[in-house]
N, C-alpha and C positions, 0 to 999 in steps of 0.2 A: 504494500498500499504506500502513497504517495501524499502529503501533506499539502503540494501542491501542486494536484494532475495539472491544469489548466497550463504549467509551463512547459506542456510534450509540446504543445502547438509550434515550438524551436525546431522538432524533428520534420516538418516540411520542408524546411530548404534544403538541408544536403540529404533528402528524401529526393524531392525535384532537382536537386541537379545529380544527381546517380542516374535517373529515368531518362533526364536528358542526354545524358552521355551514350546509354545502349540504342538512342537512334542514330539509323544511317544516313550521311549525307547525301541529300540530291544532286543525281545527274545537273551539271550544265547545260544546258540548251546552247550548241553554236549553229549559227547557218553553215550548209555544209555544200558543195558546190556539184558533185558527184555521190551517188548512193556507194561506193567503195569506201569512201571518204567516211561517210555517215556511220555504215557500220563498224569501221574501226573507233572513230569518237567516242560511239555509243558505248561500245565493249571495253574500254579505259575506263568512261563515267560511272558504268556501274561497276566498275571492280574497287572502286571509292573503299576505303576498312571504317569499319566503326568509330567514332571518335574515343581516344584511352584515356582516361582518367592519369595525371601524374602522379608520381609519388607523394611532390608536393601538396595539389589538391585534397590527395588521399588522405593526408594527414591533414588539413583542414577539415575534412568531414567529418573525422573521429572526434578533433577536438571540438566540432560545433556538438555532436552527439554525448559525448562526455559532459560537457557544460549543461545542456540539455537537461540531463538527469541529473545531473548536480545541483540543480535548479529548482529541479522537483521536490527537493528533500524529502529524502525515503526515509520518512519518521513515521511510522503507523499510530505509533502513541505515544502521543510528547508527555515528558514524566508529568507536566504540570497541569494535565487529563487525566488522570486517575480516575475511571468509573468510579460511581457509589451506588448500591442496591438500595431501593424501596421495596417496602414489604406491604403489600397492598393485601386489606385481609378486606373479604367479602360476606357481608352478611344473605345469605341464606333461609333464612326465616319466612316462613307466608306471606306474611305483607309483601313480601320483594315480589312474588309473582303476580299480585294483582297489578290492572292498569295503570298505569301514571295516569290517563286522563280518562277517565270512568264514562265517556262519550264515547272513547275509541277501544271497545272490549276486545277486538283485535289487533291492537297497535302497541306499543313499543311498554314494558312491564317498568316497575318500579326499579326492578332490576338491570333491567337495559340500560334505562336511564342513567343510573349510577355511573356503572362501567362508561358509562359514553363518556364523561364530566370527569373522571379520573383520570381516564386516557386523555381527554382533550388539553387538560393539564401538565401531564406527563410532557406530551407532543410539545408542548411550550418551555419545556421546563429549559432556561440557557445556562444551568450555570456547568457547566461543563459535561461529559459521555456520563447515560447513566443506564444500567438495569431492571427489571423489574420481576421480585416474584409474587407467583400471587396466591394466596391461602382462604383457607375457610375458614372464617372466624368461630365458628361452632368447634370448630377441631383446629386449632393453628401449630398442633405437629405434628400433622398428617403429612405424609411425605409429598414432595411437588416437581412438578420438572423445573429446571435449573433456569435461574435467571435470564430474561428475554430483553431485546429491547423494547422499548415505550412499544413500538406501532405494532407489533406481534401480539394475538389477540392472548385472553386469556384461556386455561384448560377447559375444554370443552365441558367436563362435570359442573363449572361453578359459572359457569353461564344458563344454567337450572336451577330452579327451586328445590329446596331437599322435598325426596317422594317422604319419608318418612319425616314425623316430628323432631326437630330442630329446636336445638333449648340456645336461648336469647344469647347472641354475644357477652360476653365479661367486657367490655371496652376499656375499662384500668389496668388489668391484667397485658391487652394487649397495648397500653400506651408505650410506646419506646421511641429512640430516633431513628429516623426513617420511616414510622409506619405511617399509615392512609387506611382512614376508614372508609368503608365502600359499604354505604348502608341507606336508609328510605331516612331517617332525621335526625337531628341532632343527639348524639349522645347527652346523657341526662348531668354523669360526673364530668369536671373539669378535667379537661384534657392538659399533659404537662408540656408533649412534643408533638403527638400524630397528628395529621394530616385528617380532614374531614372531607367526604364528599356525597351528600346526603339528597334524594332525588326531589325528596317534599311529594305531595301527592295527596288531592282532597280525599275526606271519606268515599271508601265504595260499598254500595251498598250489597247485600245478597246472602248466603247460608252462613248463619255460625253457627250451628250446631244440629244434628239429628237423631234420632231414635225410634221407635217402633212404630209412630205413625207418620212420620217422614221427617223433611229438613225443617228447622226454622229460620225463618228468614229476615234482617233486618233490615229495616228500608233506610238506613241511613240518618234518620232524625235524632236530633239531638237528647231526647225521651229515651232512648235505647231500646223501643217496644220490638217485641218481635211475634212473627209473623208466622203462621203455619204454611208450608207451599202448597200452589198448588199442583203440585205434579209430584209422582210416585219418586221421590229422593231418598236411597236408603243404600246403609254402605250395604257389599254385594263378597259374598264366600263362594268357590270354587274351589272343588275335593277333587283330587288324581285321582286317573283310575285304578293305580297300583297299592290305596290308599285302603288298610284290613276295614271287613267288613264294618265289625263293631265302634270301630274311630267312623266310620263311613255313617253310618245312624245315627251315631250320636254329635255331630258337627250337623246333619239337617235339624236333626230334635233341637239343639243348641239354636240356630238357627231361625226356625221356629218360634223359638218362646222368645227370642230378641230383635224381631223384624227384621233380621237381616235373609236378606233374598239372595238364593242359592242361585248362580247361573254356570253355563257350562266354557265359555269362555274362561283363558285362564288370562286373560286382555285385561286391564283395569279394573280386577275384582281388587277389594278391599281387603280384602284377606285371601292367598294360598293357602291348602293344606297340601300336601306333596310328599309322597314315598319313591324309592328308586324303582325303575321298571325291571332294571334284574331282577332273576331269578334267586333265590338266595341259595335253593343246592340243601346239600348237606351240611350246614353252618349249623353247630350244634346248640341246643337252644339255653340260654340264659335269662337269669333270674332280675327282676330289678320292682320295684313301687315306691310309693311317696302317699301321703295324706290318709295312712288308715286302708291303701289297697295292695295290693300287690300281682304281680301276672310272669307269667314266663312268655321270653320272645323269642322271634327266630330274627338275628338279625342281619341286617344286609354285608355285602362282603368288604363296602366300603364304606367306615365307621366316620368317617369324616361329615363333620355338618355341608347339606350339600352348597349352602351360600351361607357360610355364617353365622350369626347369633349366637345366642345367651344358651348354655345349655338345661334343660329341662328335667332330664329321665337320665340317670346313669347305670348300666346294669350294678353286679356286685365286684365285676372283676375291673369297674373304672370304664369300660365301655362306652359311646353317646351313643341314646337312644332316642331322643328328643331334644331339636334346638330349634328355639325361635329368635324373629325379630320381628320388628313392625309389619305390619302386613304380611307374613309368612310363619306357619308352621314346617318344619322338617322331619319326616319322621323316616328315621332308617333304620324300621325293623320292615320285615315282608308280611310276619303271623304273629299273633297275640291270642294267647290263652287265659283267661282270668283265673285265679287262684286264692285266693285272699283279700276281705272286707266287703261290704256291701256296696248295691248299685247305686245308692245315694252319692256316698263317699267316692266314689270313683266319677259319678254325672257330676258332682261339685268342682272336683279335682280339674277335668277337663274343662269344663266352662270358666273354673277363673283363669285357663292357660290359652282359649279363645276369645275371653276379657282382655288377657292382658295383649294379645297379639294384632285386635282384630286395626286398622285403621282407621281412622274417617276419610271419608270418599276428598277426592282434589277438589271437589267445588266447595268445600266444607272450609270457612277459614275464622279463625275465631272474632270475637268484636274485639279485642283487644288490639287483632293485627288489621281490621277494615277500618278502626278510626283515621282520622285524616293526619297526614303525618307533617307539614306545615310548606315552607316552600322551601325550594330550592336552597343548597346553599353549597357554598366552598370553602374552606379553610385550611385555607394553607400550613404546611407544617408546622411548629414553632422553630424545632429544632431538624437540621437536615440531616440527613445519613453522612458517616465518619466514608471516606473510601475505605474500601475494602484493601486489607493488608497485602494478599498475593497478590488481588491485581496489581494492585500498586509496583509489587516489586519486579514481576513481569513487565511493566509499561516501563518503568525504569530500564531494564535489561534492553529491552525495543529500541527506543529512544536514543539509549547509547550506542547500542550498533548503527540507529539509521545516521547519527550526527560522524562516524567514522566512517560508514560508507558515502556519506557527503563529501566526507573532505578527501579522502580517495579518490572520487570522481573528479572532484574540483581538480587535485593535484595531475589526474591521468589528462584533462583536457589543457591546463597550461602547461603540460610536456610535450602534446599532440601538438598544441598553437606552435610552441619553439623551435620543433621540428619542420613544420610546414615555412617558418620563417628562411629556418639556414637552407631550407632544401634552394626557396624562391633568391633566397642571394646567389648563393652559387650557379644558375644559372636556370634550375628546373623552372616548365612554361606554371 
């Protein structure tokens, strides 16, 4: 890389000289009296050789090329422009998925507006080169992609609101040098160093809760009145084909009592209950139980949870049998044989698991989240980030090499120019 690439325009002159030297001289037209003399003169004219550059001219061209490269300053990263890294913490709570303009429900969300505001400020940052690292404000310790330039888009998972319930960011714990808060409303706690990019936005009416009778809708009024929805908006549950028959029947009974609709599609369900499709074969039975009941299970060959989650049932040998996460229950067994405990204990235990795993439909957003977020606001960081030590050391090394390269090119250009002058004095054309 070059610090002044525009200087390379100077290469046009030596390139033009070399190109012109490759052209043949055009024959001189001489009026002749006889055809024989004409043929002889034309043959001699066509035999004129190409122009050849003399040693003096070649030395001058070399001097021009080397001088141009030296003027371009091969310094990819000057030592006084070490990159600084901002860390943008993105709020992905339900309110961020609401439309920024309630009159345009399919338009940009509050999350879109906040990210656009942060990227606009980063693109205009004039205090030297910077990098940006994007993180989830609710899980600031999660692994993220390496820091990138301000023009690079955030990771795809951060430009979507969490499908599972997300804890509100603890902004004071994230307030540090170089931090940027990407959210919809200004944090109540006083900031010490971080910048804030709040999308703002008016109140957004809509469903705020759901129950057996359907959804409760907030009209956006200050009195907070809730009205029943006119549509059949209830949570849904989908049961996989490989789920044990006793669990399948229990889930359907629970759904009927809770007012949850059972659907066949696994897409968009508020709760998925799944088991591995593979046959357990000759895998031996294991015993497990909790909450006053026990049973024997034939576990799946793969004992790890299908998509992660918290363990809910473990056998006597420590193997995982049931795991759950918001909106999902993974059953890691193919067969179950009840052994102890009455039916009521068994049903209550599993119903509690289903209640905990059931996720509210995506259209349900709590009343506190639907409230107005105020006006858009941009608060610049009170303390900018310090240059990265490792990147700074690499920048210093590159700048030192660049200065030496520039000096070498300039010295070589001066030497080539001196050689061209000496040859010219000695009579070289």
